C-alpha positions as CSV (number, residue, x, y, z in Angstrom):
1,M,-2.7,-3.7,10.7
2,N,-0.1,-0.7,11.5
3,S,2.8,0.1,9.0
4,Y,5.2,-0.6,11.5
5,L,4.9,-4.4,11.4
6,N,4.9,-4.1,7.8
7,R,8.2,-2.1,8.0
8,R,9.7,-4.3,10.6
9,A,9.5,-7.7,8.2
10,L,11.7,-5.1,5.8
11,A,15.2,-5.4,8.0
12,K,17.1,-7.8,5.3
13,A,17.4,-10.9,7.5
14,L,18.8,-9.7,10.8
15,L,16.9,-10.9,13.1
16,V,18.4,-13.2,16.0
17,G,18.0,-17.5,15.2
18,A,18.9,-20.5,16.1
19,A,21.9,-21.7,15.7
20,V,23.2,-23.8,12.7
21,S,23.1,-27.6,13.0
22,P,27.1,-28.9,13.6
23,F,25.7,-31.2,10.4
24,V,25.3,-28.4,8.5
25,L,28.5,-27.1,8.9
26,R,30.2,-30.0,8.7
27,S,28.3,-31.2,5.2
28,R,30.1,-31.2,2.0
29,A,27.3,-29.8,0.0
30,F,28.1,-26.4,1.9
31,A,32.0,-26.8,1.3
32,S,33.4,-24.0,-0.9
33,S,33.8,-24.8,-4.7
34,C,34.1,-22.1,-7.9
35,D,33.6,-25.1,-10.3
36,D,30.2,-25.3,-8.9
37,H,29.0,-21.4,-9.7
38,I,26.8,-21.7,-6.5
39,V,26.9,-18.2,-5.0
40,R,27.2,-19.0,-0.7
41,I,25.8,-16.1,1.6
42,A,24.9,-15.7,5.1
43,S,23.7,-13.3,7.3
44,I,22.4,-13.6,11.1
45,G,19.0,-14.7,10.5
46,A,15.8,-17.2,11.2
47,P,13.7,-17.0,8.3
48,D,10.6,-18.9,10.0
49,T,8.9,-19.9,6.8
50,M,9.0,-19.0,3.2
51,N,5.1,-17.6,3.0
52,P,4.8,-13.7,2.6
53,F,1.5,-13.8,4.3
54,A,2.6,-15.3,7.6
55,T,6.0,-14.0,7.6
56,W,8.1,-11.4,9.4
57,S,12.0,-12.5,8.8
58,S,11.7,-14.1,5.5
59,S,12.9,-10.9,3.8
60,W,16.0,-12.9,2.0
61,P,15.4,-15.3,0.7
62,T,11.9,-14.5,-0.3
63,Y,12.5,-11.4,-2.1
64,F,15.3,-13.9,-4.5
65,T,11.3,-15.1,-5.7
66,Y,9.1,-13.0,-5.3
67,D,8.8,-9.1,-6.9
68,A,7.4,-6.1,-5.1
69,L,5.5,-4.0,-7.8
70,V,7.4,-1.2,-7.1
71,G,8.9,-0.5,-3.6
72,V,12.2,1.1,-2.6
73,D,15.0,-0.2,-5.3
74,A,12.5,0.4,-8.6
75,Q,12.4,3.9,-6.8
76,R,16.1,4.8,-6.6
77,H,17.4,2.5,-9.5
78,E,16.2,2.8,-13.3
79,D,17.7,-0.3,-13.5
80,R,15.7,-2.4,-10.8
81,K,12.5,-2.7,-11.2
82,G,10.0,-4.6,-9.9
83,F,7.2,-6.6,-11.4
84,A,6.1,-3.1,-12.8
85,K,8.4,-1.9,-15.4
86,S,7.0,2.1,-15.0
87,W,3.9,3.6,-13.5
88,S,2.7,6.9,-13.6
89,V,-0.6,8.4,-11.6
90,A,-3.3,11.0,-13.2
91,D,-4.1,14.1,-13.1
92,D,-6.4,13.3,-10.0
93,N,-4.1,12.3,-7.2
94,L,-6.3,9.3,-7.1
95,T,-5.6,6.8,-9.7
96,W,-2.4,5.2,-10.8
97,T,-1.7,3.0,-14.0
98,F,1.6,0.4,-14.2
99,K,2.5,-1.1,-16.8
100,I,4.2,-4.8,-16.0
101,W,7.0,-6.5,-18.4
102,P,5.5,-7.5,-21.6
103,G,5.7,-11.3,-21.8
104,M,7.2,-11.7,-18.3
105,K,7.0,-15.8,-16.6
106,W,6.2,-17.3,-13.6
107,S,8.7,-19.5,-12.8
108,D,7.5,-22.7,-13.7
109,G,6.2,-21.0,-16.9
110,Q,3.0,-20.0,-16.5
111,P,2.3,-16.2,-17.9
112,A,3.1,-13.5,-15.3
113,T,0.3,-10.8,-15.6
114,A,-1.7,-7.4,-14.5
115,R,-4.1,-10.4,-13.4
116,D,-1.3,-11.6,-11.0
117,A,-0.8,-8.1,-9.5
118,A,-4.5,-7.4,-9.0
119,F,-4.8,-10.8,-7.5
120,T,-2.3,-10.6,-4.6
121,Y,-3.8,-6.9,-3.5
122,N,-7.6,-8.1,-3.4
123,Y,-6.8,-11.0,-2.0
124,L,-5.6,-9.2,1.1
125,R,-8.6,-6.8,0.5
126,G,-10.9,-9.7,1.4
127,S,-9.7,-10.5,4.1
128,I,-10.4,-7.1,5.8
129,G,-12.5,-7.4,8.7
130,K,-12.4,-11.0,8.9
131,P,-11.4,-13.3,11.8
132,D,-8.4,-14.7,9.7
133,E,-7.6,-11.4,8.1
134,L,-3.7,-11.3,6.4
135,N,-2.3,-9.2,8.8
136,V,0.2,-11.3,10.4
137,G,3.6,-11.3,7.5
138,Y,4.8,-8.2,5.6
139,N,1.9,-9.4,2.4
140,N,-0.5,-7.5,4.5
141,T,-3.8,-5.3,4.3
142,D,-1.7,-2.0,5.6
143,G,-3.3,1.0,4.0
144,L,-5.3,-1.0,1.8
145,E,-8.5,0.3,3.1
146,N,-8.0,3.4,1.6
147,I,-8.5,1.6,-1.7
148,E,-11.7,2.2,-3.9
149,S,-10.2,-0.5,-6.7
150,I,-7.3,-2.6,-8.2
151,T,-7.9,-3.8,-11.7
152,A,-6.4,-5.4,-14.2
153,L,-7.2,-3.4,-17.3
154,D,-5.2,-5.7,-19.9
155,H,-2.6,-8.4,-19.3
156,E,0.1,-5.6,-18.7
157,T,-1.9,-2.4,-17.8
158,L,-2.9,-2.6,-13.5
159,Q,-5.5,0.2,-12.4
160,I,-5.7,1.1,-8.2
161,V,-7.7,3.9,-7.9
162,T,-7.4,5.1,-3.9
163,K,-9.7,7.0,-1.9
164,S,-8.1,10.2,-1.3
165,P,-4.3,11.0,-2.4
166,T,-1.5,8.6,-1.2
167,R,2.0,7.3,-2.3
168,W,1.0,3.8,-0.9
169,P,0.5,2.1,-4.6
170,I,4.3,2.4,-5.0
171,D,5.7,2.8,-1.8
172,N,3.9,-0.9,-0.3
173,F,6.3,-4.0,-0.1
174,N,3.6,-6.2,-0.8
175,L,4.8,-9.3,-2.6
176,M,3.1,-10.0,-5.6
177,V,2.3,-13.8,-6.0
178,P,1.0,-16.0,-8.8
179,E,-3.0,-16.6,-8.9
180,H,-2.8,-20.2,-9.8
181,V,-0.9,-21.4,-6.9
182,W,-2.6,-18.8,-4.0
183,K,-5.9,-19.0,-5.6
184,D,-7.3,-21.7,-3.5
185,V,-5.9,-21.3,0.1
186,S,-7.9,-20.0,2.6
187,Y,-6.9,-17.2,5.3
188,A,-7.2,-19.3,7.4
189,D,-3.9,-21.5,6.0
190,A,-2.7,-18.4,3.9
191,R,-1.9,-16.4,7.6
192,G,-0.7,-19.7,9.5
193,T,0.7,-22.9,8.4
194,F,0.3,-23.2,4.0
195,Q,3.8,-23.3,2.7
196,S,4.0,-23.5,-0.7
197,K,5.4,-26.9,-3.0
198,L,9.1,-26.2,-2.8
199,P,10.1,-24.8,-5.4
200,L,8.3,-21.9,-5.1
201,V,7.1,-19.7,-8.1
202,G,7.6,-16.4,-8.7
203,T,9.3,-13.6,-10.8
204,G,12.3,-13.0,-9.0
205,P,15.7,-14.5,-10.6
206,M,16.5,-17.1,-7.7
207,I,13.5,-19.4,-6.7
208,V,13.6,-21.5,-3.1
209,S,13.8,-25.1,-4.0
210,E,14.6,-26.3,-0.1
211,Y,14.4,-24.6,3.0
212,Q,16.0,-26.0,6.5
213,P,14.2,-24.2,9.2
214,G,17.5,-22.8,11.0
215,Q,20.0,-23.6,9.0
216,F,19.4,-23.1,5.1
217,A,18.2,-22.3,2.3
218,R,18.9,-23.8,-1.1
219,L,17.9,-21.3,-4.4
220,T,18.2,-22.0,-8.1
221,P,18.0,-19.9,-10.9
222,N,14.8,-18.8,-12.7
223,E,14.8,-20.0,-15.7
224,Y,12.1,-17.2,-17.1
225,F,13.6,-14.9,-15.7
226,R,12.7,-11.3,-17.4
227,G,16.0,-9.8,-17.2
228,G,17.3,-13.7,-18.7
229,R,18.8,-16.5,-16.5
230,P,21.4,-16.0,-14.2
231,A,24.8,-16.3,-15.1
232,S,25.3,-18.3,-11.3
233,A,24.1,-22.6,-10.9
234,G,22.4,-21.0,-7.7
235,M,22.4,-19.8,-4.5
236,I,23.0,-21.7,-0.8
237,Y,22.0,-18.9,2.1
238,R,23.0,-20.1,5.5
239,F,21.4,-18.6,8.9
240,F,23.6,-18.1,12.0
241,S,22.9,-16.7,14.9
242,T,26.2,-14.7,15.3
243,A,28.7,-13.3,12.7
244,D,31.6,-15.4,14.0
245,P,30.8,-18.6,11.7
246,I,30.4,-15.5,9.2
247,A,33.9,-13.9,9.3
248,Q,35.2,-17.4,9.3
249,G,33.2,-18.6,6.1
250,L,34.6,-15.4,4.4
251,K,38.2,-16.3,5.7
252,S,38.1,-20.0,4.6
253,G,35.9,-19.5,1.2
254,D,33.3,-21.4,2.5
255,L,31.2,-18.1,2.0
256,D,31.2,-15.7,-1.0
257,Y,29.1,-13.3,0.8
258,G,28.3,-12.1,4.4
259,S,27.0,-9.1,5.8
260,S,25.7,-8.6,9.9
261,L,30.0,-8.2,10.8
262,T,31.4,-7.0,13.2
263,A,32.9,-3.8,13.0
264,A,36.5,-5.7,14.5
265,Q,35.9,-8.7,11.8
266,W,35.5,-6.3,9.3
267,S,38.4,-4.9,10.3
268,D,40.3,-7.7,10.5
269,L,39.1,-9.3,6.4
270,S,39.7,-6.0,5.2
271,N,43.7,-7.3,5.7
272,D,42.3,-10.0,3.3
273,P,43.2,-9.4,-0.3
274,A,41.1,-12.1,-1.6
275,I,38.2,-10.2,0.4
276,A,36.2,-7.0,-0.4
277,V,34.6,-5.2,2.1
278,S,32.0,-2.4,2.5
279,E,29.8,-0.7,4.5
280,S,26.0,0.3,3.5
281,R,23.9,2.9,4.8
282,V,21.3,2.3,5.7
283,E,17.4,3.4,7.4
284,Q,18.3,2.3,10.7
285,R,18.4,4.7,13.5
286,N,19.6,4.2,17.3
287,Y,17.7,6.6,19.8
288,L,17.9,7.4,23.2
289,A,13.9,7.8,24.0
290,F,12.7,9.2,26.9
291,N,9.4,8.0,28.9
292,T,6.6,10.3,28.1
293,A,3.4,8.9,29.5
294,S,1.7,10.4,32.5
295,G,-0.6,8.0,34.4
296,K,-0.2,4.5,33.4
297,G,3.5,2.9,32.5
298,A,5.0,7.0,33.7
299,G,8.5,6.5,34.4
300,S,9.9,7.7,38.1
301,T,10.1,11.2,37.5
302,K,7.5,14.0,35.8
303,A,10.2,15.6,34.3
304,L,10.7,13.1,32.0
305,Q,7.7,14.7,30.1
306,D,8.8,18.3,30.6
307,P,10.1,19.3,26.8
308,A,13.4,21.2,28.8
309,F,14.2,18.5,30.8
310,R,14.7,16.6,27.6
311,D,16.2,19.7,25.5
312,A,19.1,19.5,28.3
313,I,19.9,16.2,28.4
314,G,20.4,16.5,24.7
315,Y,22.9,18.6,25.4
316,A,24.3,15.7,26.9
317,I,25.4,13.5,24.7
318,D,28.6,13.4,22.3
319,Q,27.3,11.4,18.7
320,K,30.6,11.7,17.9
321,A,32.1,10.0,20.5
322,I,29.8,7.4,20.3
323,I,30.2,7.2,16.7
324,D,34.2,7.0,17.3
325,R,34.3,5.1,20.4
326,A,31.5,2.3,20.1
327,M,30.6,2.3,16.2
328,R,34.2,2.2,15.1
329,G,33.9,4.6,12.8
330,H,31.0,2.6,11.4
331,A,27.7,5.3,11.7
332,D,26.9,8.4,10.6
333,P,25.8,11.4,13.4
334,G,22.4,11.3,14.4
335,V,20.5,14.6,14.0
336,G,16.7,13.6,13.3
337,L,14.1,11.6,12.4
338,V,15.7,11.0,8.4
339,M,18.6,9.1,8.2
340,P,21.2,10.6,5.1
341,V,20.1,7.6,3.0
342,A,16.8,9.3,2.7
343,A,18.3,11.6,0.6
344,D,14.8,13.3,-0.2
345,Y,14.0,14.4,3.3
346,Y,17.0,14.3,4.7
347,S,18.3,17.7,6.3
348,D,20.8,18.0,9.2
349,L,19.3,21.0,11.0
350,N,21.5,22.6,11.2
351,D,19.8,26.0,12.2
352,I,18.6,24.0,15.6
353,Q,21.1,21.8,16.1
354,R,22.1,21.0,19.3
355,H,26.1,20.4,20.6
356,F,27.9,18.6,22.5
357,D,28.4,20.4,26.2
358,L,27.7,19.4,29.4
359,A,28.1,23.1,31.2
360,E,25.2,23.9,29.2
361,A,23.1,20.8,29.6
362,G,23.8,21.5,33.2
363,R,22.7,25.7,32.6
364,R,19.2,24.4,30.7
365,L,19.2,22.1,33.8
366,D,19.1,24.6,36.1
367,A,17.1,27.2,34.4
368,A,14.5,24.9,33.8
369,G,14.2,23.9,37.6
370,Y,16.2,20.8,38.3
371,R,19.0,22.1,40.5
372,D,21.2,20.1,43.3
373,K,19.2,22.6,45.4
374,N,21.5,19.8,48.8
375,G,25.1,20.0,47.4
376,D,25.1,16.0,47.2
377,G,25.6,15.7,43.4
378,V,22.3,14.5,42.5
379,R,19.6,17.0,40.8
380,E,16.2,16.9,42.5
381,D,13.1,17.0,40.4
382,K,10.0,20.0,40.5
383,E,8.6,17.7,43.5
384,G,12.1,17.4,45.2
385,N,13.0,14.5,44.7
386,N,16.2,12.5,43.5
387,L,16.5,12.2,39.8
388,Q,17.9,8.1,39.5
389,L,17.4,7.3,36.3
390,E,16.6,3.8,35.5
391,M,17.7,3.4,31.1
392,I,17.0,-0.3,29.5
393,T,18.5,-1.4,26.4
394,G,18.8,-4.9,24.2
395,T,18.8,-5.4,20.3
396,K,15.0,-6.0,19.2
397,S,14.8,-8.5,16.1
398,G,15.4,-7.1,13.4
399,V,18.0,-4.6,14.1
400,L,21.8,-4.1,14.2
401,E,23.2,-4.4,17.4
402,M,23.9,-1.0,19.3
403,P,27.2,-2.0,21.2
404,I,26.8,-1.7,24.6
405,A,29.8,1.1,25.1
406,A,27.1,3.1,23.7
407,V,25.0,2.9,26.6
408,Q,27.4,3.1,28.9
409,L,28.9,6.3,27.4
410,I,25.4,7.8,28.0
411,A,25.2,6.9,31.2
412,G,28.7,8.0,32.4
413,W,27.3,11.8,30.5
414,L,24.2,11.7,32.3
415,G,26.0,11.0,35.7
416,Q,28.6,14.1,35.5
417,I,25.5,16.7,34.9
418,G,23.9,14.9,38.3
419,I,21.7,12.6,37.2
420,P,22.3,9.3,37.9
421,V,21.5,6.3,35.6
422,S,21.3,2.6,36.5
423,L,21.1,0.8,33.7
424,T,19.6,-2.9,32.8
425,Q,20.0,-4.7,29.5
426,L,17.3,-6.7,28.5
427,D,17.1,-9.6,25.5
428,S,14.7,-9.3,22.5
429,G,12.0,-10.3,24.3
430,A,12.3,-8.6,27.8
431,L,12.8,-5.5,25.8
432,N,9.4,-5.3,24.0
433,A,7.6,-6.2,27.0
434,R,8.8,-3.2,28.8
435,T,8.6,-0.5,25.7
436,A,5.7,-2.3,24.9
437,A,1.8,0.3,24.9
438,P,1.1,1.0,28.8
439,E,-2.3,-0.6,28.0
440,N,-0.7,-3.7,26.9
441,G,1.4,-3.7,30.2
442,G,5.1,-1.6,28.8
443,G,6.0,1.6,30.5
444,G,7.7,2.0,34.0
445,W,10.8,2.4,32.4
446,D,12.5,6.5,32.3
447,L,15.0,5.8,29.4
448,V,15.3,3.5,26.3
449,V,18.4,3.2,24.7
450,S,16.9,1.4,21.2
451,A,16.7,1.0,17.6
452,G,14.1,0.5,14.5
453,W,14.8,0.0,10.7
454,L,12.0,0.8,8.9
455,S,11.0,2.0,5.5
456,P,12.6,5.3,3.7
457,T,9.0,6.3,2.9
458,P,7.7,9.7,4.5
459,H,5.1,8.1,7.0
460,D,7.5,5.6,8.1
461,L,10.6,8.3,8.5
462,L,7.5,9.7,11.1
463,S,6.9,6.9,12.7
464,L,8.7,7.3,15.8
465,G,6.2,10.3,16.7
466,N,2.8,8.6,15.4
467,S,0.4,8.5,18.5
468,K,-1.2,5.5,17.0
469,L,1.6,3.4,17.1
470,I,2.7,4.1,20.9
471,G,4.5,1.0,21.9
472,L,5.4,-0.2,18.6
473,S,7.8,2.1,16.8
474,N,7.1,4.8,18.4
475,A,8.7,4.3,21.5
476,S,8.7,6.9,23.9
477,Y,4.7,7.1,24.4
478,W,4.9,10.9,23.2
479,K,1.5,12.2,21.3
480,N,1.4,15.5,19.7
481,E,-1.6,16.9,17.7
482,E,0.0,18.9,15.2
483,F,2.8,16.6,14.5
484,D,-0.1,14.0,14.1
485,A,-1.8,16.5,12.0
486,L,1.7,17.0,9.6
487,L,1.8,13.0,9.6
488,S,-1.8,12.9,8.0
489,E,-1.1,15.4,5.3
490,V,2.1,13.6,4.0
491,D,0.1,10.2,4.1
492,A,-2.7,12.2,2.2
493,T,-0.5,13.3,-0.9
494,T,1.6,12.1,-4.0
495,D,3.5,15.2,-4.1
496,V,7.1,14.9,-3.4
497,K,8.1,18.5,-2.8
498,K,5.3,19.1,-0.4
499,S,6.1,15.7,1.4
500,Q,9.8,17.1,1.6
501,K,8.2,20.8,3.6
502,L,5.8,18.4,5.6
503,V,8.5,16.2,6.8
504,D,10.7,19.3,7.2
505,Q,8.1,20.8,9.1
506,A,7.4,17.6,11.7
507,S,11.0,16.8,11.8
508,R,11.6,20.1,13.5
509,L,8.7,19.9,15.9
510,I,9.7,16.8,17.2
511,Y,13.5,17.9,17.5
512,S,12.3,21.1,19.5
513,E,9.9,18.3,21.9
514,A,12.8,16.1,22.2
515,P,11.0,12.4,23.7
516,Y,14.0,10.9,21.5
517,I,17.8,12.2,21.0
518,M,18.9,10.9,18.1
519,L,22.3,9.1,18.5
520,C,23.7,7.6,15.0
521,Y,22.8,6.2,11.9
522,P,24.8,2.6,11.9
523,F,26.2,1.2,8.4
524,V,25.8,-2.7,7.8
525,L,29.1,-3.7,7.6
526,E,29.9,-6.8,5.0
527,A,31.8,-8.6,2.5
528,H,32.5,-10.9,-0.4
529,R,35.4,-12.6,-1.9
530,K,36.9,-11.9,-4.8
531,N,37.8,-15.0,-6.2
532,C,34.5,-17.1,-7.6
533,F,32.2,-14.5,-8.8
534,T,32.1,-11.1,-10.4
535,G,30.0,-8.0,-10.9
536,W,29.5,-7.4,-7.4
537,G,29.6,-3.5,-8.2
538,T,30.2,-0.5,-6.2
539,E,30.7,-0.3,-2.5
540,D,27.4,-0.1,-1.6
541,A,26.0,-2.3,-4.5
542,V,23.6,-4.8,-2.0
543,S,20.7,-4.2,-2.0
544,M,18.9,-4.3,1.8
545,W,15.5,-4.2,-0.2
546,G,16.2,-7.0,-2.8
547,Y,17.7,-9.0,-4.7
548,F,20.5,-7.3,-6.8
549,P,23.4,-7.7,-7.4
550,F,22.6,-11.5,-6.9
551,D,20.7,-11.9,-10.1
552,R,24.2,-10.2,-12.4
553,L,26.9,-11.8,-10.5
554,H,29.2,-14.4,-13.0
555,P,31.3,-17.0,-12.3
556,V,35.1,-16.0,-12.7
557,P,36.5,-17.9,-15.3
558,A,38.7,-20.8,-15.1
559,P,42.6,-20.2,-15.6
């Protein structure tokens, strides 16, 4: 099981789905009313099941019901802990100890203990190598091959012993499930058709109590939530296929919160005094990738396999213009593999960073042997063939949309330096098929403008260059033994400072080899109404990795 799929599932309910039915849009049950104290939220999404062992697309709303053992939020914020209250690793860097919240209960009132956490992981471990291995959902077996043992030492103490040093015990995103619900579920059912009876049983603040695929999920407060019963009366989470009804719902008051807004909608809503808009930095990376494959799946020219050619192209990309003109300012400029929100590992690579200069791009292409020898305005490759590149693009499931304007800008710049580009826009399924590994039928393209949104863990930050993930998160088909060695070292350390050095080395290596030109790191655009609830927190408070701040919203007192 590869970590690309595990992380892809965590792209926060941004998957394109079926349109909401007219019934849902007209139903009085969804009309806004501050009096009922129900939080109404929406995003572009289509959760397919509430079973965490079988879904890649239901992070919201299942995050509101289930807790990760640790996960992203707990490592970034002292007040956003998950199933574990605290954790530590022994001097051997192999033995991890987790203290579970004392007296915690599942939403059905039964004790939630270290035994349930051990069950969750060992349930997954027991499926490894079997025909029905649990490797199809974001509760999956990825990383468990490096685990020696997982044991509940007592009700409040979980011990995980690894075979070699790794941060997997705190970086994995498996959601803790109750043993008394799942113990008799077969692996075949767990990865397939099994649906827990509603309401679900979890330790999160809101419990999924009703679910209509493609329409909505209704959630009710967890009476036993360790932080105290939420002050709201529940939540209705609506799924849409476009951002238009989200913006309309915020304006009309039918929604309290919405994300996945377009820049134009966000700007319009910012003028409404009843609405607060915000933007959040996330882990998405928008990039231009070169097809570096040779042999099966290779592009139209061997130039794509030449780092000097790719490096020269990097000087023809104006990241600032992309942000200003295509993203309307709602992004950070692209540089390396690491985005600013992954603050522990981010570097702007200022000592080796390229700058936009079409003349410099031309000079470097000339020096590398890609000249316009016959004066027709088109450069030739080293085999004497005109460079005419196919660029494909589209929005993959689980990522924020890349405006077509950005792609058109890139094509224009390449044309100015003598490299004509034909543009093909694809839907998500077709784009996945074209960029699949060559042995799986992918390839044959030259350039792709796409995006990925994984976690801020060192392993995932380096995923674009991971040769084991070619055709998945490694969209460029790039292979480099030195890079893979650095990734292996990253995966085998618990020391943050050592990880930082290794990530920086790997980032510099792939930047110089240029299988990707990073375009930008886009923001999530979101908005909430002010009239019904307080407690939204700071501008970027809504977590893309958990349920904060929806566990802490308070109804506005009636006047």
